[in-house]
VMD Tcl script that draws the C-alpha trace (Angstrom):
set ca {
  {9.36 4.13 10.47}
  {6.46 6.14 11.85}
  {2.86 6.68 10.82}
  {2.43 10.30 9.78}
  {-1.27 10.39 10.67}
  {-3.38 9.64 13.74}
  {-6.06 6.98 13.20}
  {-9.65 7.89 13.97}
  {-10.56 6.72 17.45}
  {-13.41 4.42 16.36}
  {-11.02 2.38 14.19}
  {-8.79 1.21 17.04}
  {-10.86 -1.85 17.99}
  {-13.18 -2.47 15.06}
  {-14.13 -5.04 12.43}
  {-14.86 -4.90 8.71}
  {-17.64 -6.56 6.72}
  {-17.13 -6.62 2.95}
  {-20.34 -6.00 0.98}
  {-20.64 -7.40 -2.55}
  {-23.80 -5.53 -3.55}
  {-24.20 -7.31 -6.90}
  {-24.24 -10.77 -5.33}
  {-25.73 -9.96 -1.93}
  {-29.35 -10.25 -3.01}
  {-31.37 -11.41 -5.99}
  {-32.07 -7.75 -6.81}
  {-28.44 -6.68 -6.32}
  {-29.36 -3.17 -5.21}
  {-28.56 -0.80 -2.36}
  {-32.17 -0.85 -1.15}
  {-32.26 -4.68 -1.11}
  {-29.02 -4.83 0.86}
  {-30.39 -2.31 3.37}
  {-32.83 -4.96 4.60}
  {-29.85 -6.83 6.08}
  {-28.56 -3.93 8.16}
  {-30.35 -4.87 11.43}
  {-29.11 -8.48 11.21}
  {-25.52 -7.38 10.58}
  {-25.63 -4.87 13.41}
  {-26.98 -7.51 15.79}
  {-24.10 -9.76 14.68}
  {-21.71 -7.05 15.82}
  {-20.49 -5.61 12.50}
  {-18.92 -2.13 12.80}
  {-17.60 -1.12 9.36}
  {-19.35 -1.83 6.08}
  {-16.90 -1.88 3.17}
  {-18.67 -1.58 -0.16}
  {-16.87 -3.03 -3.16}
  {-16.66 -0.43 -5.97}
  {-19.95 1.41 -6.41}
  {-18.88 3.27 -9.57}
  {-20.14 2.38 -13.08}
  {-18.26 -0.30 -15.05}
  {-16.70 0.30 -18.45}
  {-18.36 -1.36 -21.42}
  {-15.32 -1.41 -23.69}
  {-13.24 -4.52 -23.01}
  {-15.81 -5.71 -20.47}
  {-15.19 -9.21 -19.12}
  {-18.23 -11.46 -18.96}
  {-21.73 -10.06 -19.03}
  {-21.55 -7.53 -16.18}
  {-17.80 -6.84 -16.07}
  {-15.38 -6.22 -13.24}
  {-16.29 -3.86 -10.43}
  {-12.66 -2.68 -10.65}
  {-12.89 -1.35 -14.24}
  {-14.34 2.08 -13.45}
  {-15.80 4.36 -16.13}
  {-16.51 7.41 -13.92}
  {-15.14 8.10 -10.43}
  {-18.05 10.32 -9.40}
  {-21.04 8.30 -10.57}
  {-23.01 5.29 -9.32}
  {-23.22 1.87 -10.97}
  {-26.84 1.81 -12.24}
  {-27.03 -1.92 -11.34}
  {-27.21 -0.86 -7.71}
  {-29.55 2.13 -7.92}
  {-28.97 5.87 -7.84}
  {-26.77 8.28 -5.93}
  {-29.77 9.14 -3.78}
  {-30.28 5.43 -3.04}
  {-26.68 5.22 -1.82}
  {-27.09 8.34 0.32}
  {-30.21 6.86 1.92}
  {-28.35 3.59 2.60}
  {-25.48 5.44 4.28}
  {-27.91 7.50 6.35}
  {-29.65 4.35 7.58}
  {-26.30 2.66 8.25}
  {-25.06 5.62 10.28}
  {-28.31 5.73 12.25}
  {-27.80 2.07 13.20}
  {-24.21 2.63 14.31}
  {-22.22 1.49 11.28}
  {-19.31 3.25 9.65}
  {-19.15 3.07 5.83}
  {-16.05 2.86 3.64}
  {-15.89 2.47 -0.12}
  {-13.47 0.67 -2.42}
  {-11.18 3.08 -4.25}
  {-9.41 1.89 -7.40}
  {-6.71 4.48 -8.02}
  {-4.15 2.52 -10.06}
  {-6.20 2.10 -13.23}
  {-9.55 2.71 -14.90}
  {-11.68 0.90 -17.44}
  {-10.96 1.37 -21.14}
  {-13.73 3.90 -21.70}
  {-13.43 5.98 -18.55}
  {-14.49 9.59 -19.11}
  {-10.87 10.70 -18.69}
  {-9.74 8.66 -21.72}
  {-11.19 11.33 -24.02}
  {-11.21 14.38 -21.74}
  {-7.74 13.92 -20.21}
  {-5.71 11.32 -22.14}
  {-2.57 12.74 -20.49}
  {-3.75 11.06 -17.28}
  {-2.74 7.63 -18.64}
  {0.52 5.78 -19.19}
  {1.50 5.01 -22.78}
  {3.81 2.35 -24.22}
  {6.47 2.80 -26.90}
  {3.75 2.75 -29.58}
  {1.86 5.53 -27.82}
  {-0.98 3.26 -26.70}
  {-2.59 3.04 -23.29}
  {-1.69 -0.14 -21.42}
  {-1.92 -2.08 -18.18}
  {1.28 -3.39 -16.64}
  {-0.28 -6.28 -14.67}
  {-1.83 -8.35 -17.43}
  {-5.40 -7.20 -16.72}
  {-7.22 -6.94 -20.05}
  {-10.08 -4.64 -19.09}
  {-8.15 -1.73 -17.52}
  {-5.40 0.81 -18.32}
  {-2.87 2.35 -15.95}
  {-2.99 5.93 -14.69}
  {0.09 8.17 -14.79}
  {0.86 9.68 -11.40}
  {3.72 11.74 -12.80}
  {0.92 13.97 -14.09}
  {0.15 16.38 -11.26}
  {-3.19 17.39 -12.73}
  {-4.30 13.74 -12.44}
  {-3.45 13.80 -8.75}
  {-5.63 16.85 -8.23}
  {-8.54 15.29 -10.13}
  {-8.23 12.02 -8.21}
  {-8.27 13.80 -4.84}
  {-11.28 15.84 -5.97}
  {-13.08 12.60 -6.90}
  {-12.36 11.09 -3.49}
  {-13.49 14.30 -1.80}
  {-16.78 14.10 -3.70}
  {-17.81 10.92 -1.87}
  {-16.86 12.32 1.53}
  {-18.76 15.57 1.04}
  {-21.68 14.23 -0.98}
  {-22.33 10.97 0.86}
  {-20.54 11.39 4.22}
  {-18.54 8.17 3.88}
  {-16.10 7.31 6.68}
  {-13.08 6.03 4.78}
  {-11.54 4.16 1.89}
  {-10.35 0.65 1.16}
  {-7.64 1.34 -1.43}
  {-7.30 -1.34 -4.07}
  {-3.74 -2.54 -4.78}
  {-2.46 0.48 -2.87}
  {1.22 -0.35 -3.46}
  {0.80 0.08 -7.23}
  {0.16 3.79 -6.65}
  {3.04 6.05 -5.54}
  {3.16 6.43 -1.77}
  {3.56 10.20 -2.02}
  {0.18 10.41 -3.77}
  {-1.54 8.69 -0.87}
  {0.18 11.12 1.48}
  {-1.16 14.02 -0.62}
  {-4.63 12.52 -0.68}
  {-4.86 11.86 3.03}
  {-3.47 15.29 3.90}
  {-6.12 16.93 1.73}
  {-9.00 14.76 2.93}
  {-8.10 15.11 6.62}
  {-9.17 18.75 6.26}
  {-12.63 17.59 5.18}
  {-13.18 14.74 7.67}
  {-11.00 12.30 9.63}
  {-11.25 8.96 7.79}
  {-10.24 5.31 8.09}
  {-7.66 4.23 5.49}
  {-7.35 0.53 4.65}
  {-4.65 -0.50 2.16}
  {-4.76 -3.66 0.10}
  {-1.04 -4.22 0.53}
  {1.46 -6.05 2.68}
  {4.14 -3.38 2.06}
  {4.93 -1.86 5.44}
  {6.32 1.31 3.84}
  {2.75 2.26 2.99}
  {1.80 2.10 6.65}
  {3.37 5.52 7.17}
  {0.14 6.79 5.57}
  {-2.47 4.03 5.94}
  {-4.07 2.82 9.17}
  {-4.48 -0.85 8.27}
  {-3.05 -3.38 5.81}
  {-3.82 -6.81 4.39}
  {-1.98 -9.76 5.93}
  {-1.38 -11.59 2.65}
  {1.75 -13.35 3.91}
  {-0.20 -14.87 6.79}
  {-3.05 -15.99 4.52}
  {-0.73 -17.67 2.01}
  {1.31 -19.39 4.74}
  {-1.81 -20.75 6.44}
  {-2.91 -22.18 3.09}
  {0.46 -23.91 2.79}
  {0.17 -25.11 6.37}
  {-3.21 -26.72 5.77}
  {-1.83 -28.33 2.61}
  {1.01 -29.82 4.66}
  {3.82 -27.72 3.20}
  {4.50 -25.33 6.09}
  {5.05 -25.48 9.84}
  {3.92 -23.88 13.07}
  {7.30 -22.16 13.35}
  {6.78 -20.41 10.01}
  {3.35 -19.21 11.04}
  {4.69 -17.80 14.28}
  {7.64 -16.17 12.50}
  {5.30 -14.26 10.18}
  {3.24 -12.97 13.11}
  {6.38 -11.90 14.96}
  {7.67 -10.19 11.80}
  {4.50 -8.14 11.41}
  {4.94 -6.92 14.96}
  {8.58 -6.03 14.29}
  {8.16 -4.31 10.89}
  {4.97 -2.30 11.30}
  {4.86 1.29 12.54}
  {3.51 1.57 16.07}
  {-0.13 2.42 15.30}
  {-0.53 -0.02 12.41}
  {-3.61 -2.23 12.39}
  {-3.50 -5.64 10.66}
  {-6.47 -6.97 8.68}
  {-6.80 -10.75 9.06}
  {-9.23 -12.85 7.03}
  {-9.96 -16.32 5.72}
  {-11.54 -15.08 2.49}
  {-12.55 -11.97 0.53}
  {-13.98 -11.28 -2.93}
  {-10.76 -12.17 -4.76}
  {-10.04 -15.29 -2.76}
  {-13.58 -16.59 -2.97}
  {-13.95 -16.15 -6.72}
  {-10.46 -17.05 -7.92}
  {-8.82 -19.28 -5.32}
  {-11.78 -20.97 -3.66}
  {-13.95 -20.58 -0.58}
  {-12.38 -20.80 2.85}
  {-13.63 -24.38 3.01}
  {-11.80 -25.29 -0.18}
  {-8.61 -23.68 1.14}
  {-8.80 -24.60 4.83}
  {-11.38 -27.35 5.21}
  {-12.17 -27.92 8.88}
  {-9.63 -25.28 9.90}
  {-11.72 -22.43 8.43}
  {-13.51 -21.52 11.67}
  {-10.36 -22.04 13.74}
  {-8.57 -19.43 11.64}
  {-11.61 -17.13 11.86}
  {-11.26 -17.31 15.65}
  {-7.62 -16.33 15.30}
  {-8.53 -13.35 13.08}
  {-10.83 -11.97 15.76}
  {-8.62 -12.49 18.83}
  {-5.07 -11.69 17.67}
  {-3.66 -8.15 17.28}
  {-6.06 -7.60 14.44}
  {-9.01 -6.13 12.65}
  {-11.04 -9.13 11.44}
  {-12.63 -9.11 7.99}
  {-15.83 -10.99 7.18}
  {-16.89 -11.34 3.55}
  {-20.50 -11.37 2.33}
  {-22.09 -14.72 3.14}
  {-19.44 -16.16 5.44}
  {-22.02 -16.21 8.21}
  {-24.27 -18.56 6.21}
  {-21.74 -20.17 5.58}
  {-21.49 -19.65 1.81}
  {-19.73 -22.68 0.32}
  {-19.72 -21.64 -3.33}
  {-17.38 -19.49 -5.39}
  {-19.30 -16.39 -6.45}
  {-18.81 -15.68 -10.13}
  {-16.97 -12.41 -10.59}
  {-18.30 -11.06 -13.89}
  {-21.86 -12.46 -13.78}
  {-24.89 -12.35 -11.52}
  {-24.56 -15.12 -8.93}
  {-26.41 -14.08 -5.80}
  {-25.99 -15.46 -2.28}
  {-28.87 -17.69 -1.17}
  {-29.81 -16.42 2.29}
  {-31.99 -18.16 4.85}
  {-33.86 -16.83 7.89}
  {-30.99 -17.35 10.30}
  {-27.44 -17.92 9.02}
  {-25.85 -20.89 10.78}
  {-22.71 -19.00 11.83}
  {-24.45 -15.81 12.93}
  {-23.97 -16.60 16.62}
  {-20.39 -17.80 16.05}
  {-19.39 -14.43 14.60}
  {-21.57 -12.57 17.07}
  {-19.72 -14.19 19.98}
  {-16.37 -13.14 18.55}
  {-17.35 -9.61 17.59}
  {-19.13 -8.95 20.90}
  {-16.10 -10.28 22.80}
  {-13.95 -7.67 21.07}
  {-16.24 -4.95 22.40}
  {-16.58 -6.23 25.94}
  {-13.36 -7.93 27.03}
  {-10.86 -5.47 28.57}
  {-7.83 -7.19 27.00}
  {-9.27 -6.82 23.49}
  {-10.65 -3.34 24.10}
  {-7.16 -2.31 25.24}
  {-5.80 -3.14 21.79}
  {-2.04 -2.73 21.57}
  {-1.80 -2.10 25.31}
  {-2.58 -5.80 25.76}
  {-0.64 -7.44 22.96}
  {-0.87 -11.24 22.53}
  {1.72 -13.24 24.44}
  {2.68 -16.75 23.34}
  {1.75 -19.49 25.79}
  {3.92 -22.64 25.69}
  {2.12 -26.00 25.71}
  {2.97 -29.68 25.56}
  {1.72 -29.79 21.94}
  {3.30 -26.63 20.55}
  {3.88 -28.14 17.11}
  {0.12 -28.40 16.61}
  {-1.54 -25.80 18.83}
  {-1.37 -22.04 18.40}
  {-1.80 -20.72 21.93}
  {-1.67 -17.16 23.21}
  {-2.98 -14.97 25.99}
  {-4.04 -11.36 26.26}
  {-4.13 -9.73 29.69}
  {-5.38 -6.39 30.94}
  {-6.23 -5.18 34.44}
  {-6.66 -8.65 35.88}
  {-8.81 -9.91 33.02}
  {-7.33 -12.76 31.00}
  {-8.18 -14.11 27.57}
  {-6.68 -17.48 26.63}
  {-6.93 -18.69 23.03}
  {-6.18 -22.31 22.09}
  {-6.30 -23.29 18.40}
  {-5.73 -26.87 17.28}
  {-4.18 -26.69 13.82}
  {-4.08 -30.44 13.34}
  {-6.46 -33.27 12.42}
  {-5.83 -34.96 15.79}
  {-7.77 -34.76 19.03}
  {-5.35 -33.30 21.59}
  {-5.08 -32.70 25.33}
  {-3.34 -29.39 25.97}
  {-1.32 -28.76 29.12}
  {0.08 -25.36 30.09}
  {3.13 -24.70 32.30}
  {2.35 -25.01 36.00}
  {1.15 -21.71 37.48}
  {1.13 -19.93 34.11}
  {-2.65 -19.60 34.12}
  {-4.79 -20.09 37.22}
  {-8.42 -19.77 38.19}
  {-11.74 -20.49 36.53}
  {-12.17 -19.87 32.81}
  {-15.27 -20.02 30.62}
  {-15.38 -20.92 26.93}
  {-17.27 -18.13 25.14}
  {-18.82 -20.53 22.62}
  {-20.47 -23.14 24.84}
  {-20.23 -21.78 28.38}
  {-18.08 -24.72 29.54}
  {-16.12 -23.84 32.67}
  {-12.56 -25.05 33.23}
  {-10.54 -24.69 36.42}
  {-6.90 -24.06 35.58}
  {-5.01 -26.05 38.18}
  {-1.61 -27.79 37.93}
  {-1.58 -30.66 35.43}
  {-5.03 -29.85 34.07}
  {-5.56 -30.95 30.46}
  {-7.79 -29.01 28.09}
  {-9.27 -31.16 25.35}
  {-9.24 -29.80 21.80}
  {-11.02 -31.70 19.07}
  {-9.55 -32.04 15.59}
  {-9.11 -28.48 14.19}
  {-10.88 -27.34 17.35}
  {-10.72 -24.01 19.18}
  {-11.40 -22.58 22.61}
  {-11.56 -18.94 23.65}
  {-11.41 -18.89 27.44}
  {-12.11 -15.88 29.67}
  {-11.65 -15.60 33.43}
}
mol new
graphics top color blue
foreach p $ca { graphics top sphere $p radius 0.5 }
foreach p [lrange $ca 0 end-1] q [lrange $ca 1 end] { graphics top cylinder $p $q radius 0.2 }
display resetview
């Protein structure tokens, strides 16, 4: 299996920050969010992914404000957030500060009163009774019919609108595997002629990686949840990581995360799911063969579930507690040769005396080593590596502690602790 497209160069070693505009500030607008751009850039954020910016259907609306993913018009702005001009200004400021901007694209379904329902009813699937329907049990949306070739043309035109009108840099495609793969191939082929873009798929289906640049690592996330709950093992975690490497086309990027908008609202914050292991897994997401995802408020850290259909804004302070934690990780990705080299310096497993509890790997490039030790247990441990496997002086990026790797040296890891060591 081979990727049919070449990823844009800036996406090779990047990171993604998911922006929930509604909940980001008390005002919930583009202009209010813009005040956070300098802080996020200083933290090291590269890509801003905006959850759907389109207006929300009123018919069948859930809660007071409805779901972002029940679109009523693919080429309009949700008035909650401001105007089209407000969004253009935000993108201009983001680009000036060095960000790339991608938007959420919901191609599988629309809201119940989308403009196409009356203008192009042939764009929708119908059941035996001739009624529009959704096949996933979602009550506020109806499925689009990709057997209709006119729909495909309209959808590509709508996507093109945002590239030409607002100069966005890519798409995060919602539930990408629910849409026929050949449509995505059509869409990317057409849009490549307008501007090279970054394509992120919300899917774990490797077949879709012949078109997309990056995918969600759902299997990893679910297995780590099981692990923390005591119903999985280190071997299973390692097997999933090895399987991703085996199954993915050569240029595929993997998006790793501890939370996102769905997880936070429906399944709990990363602290509900992972407890003390939350930051340890965040370290993994930033140092493995990966693109790390950070969701709005993780740097606080936000410890509440944000309500999905109502206003429930994040309560910011002057300096988020985990700002420097994420800054250290994101800056490391930009400065360390082994991480900058990407797939030329793939992670290599490092055996230890406590392999059932510690996830340990190394990335090496041009004489520069990066050693990652993650304690996935509630026990304080002393980690020993094979004699001669790693030598020299190493520094922990988080506290500056220096360790000389000599035979029989033991590296202490606190309960659910982590060390990222560079030579």
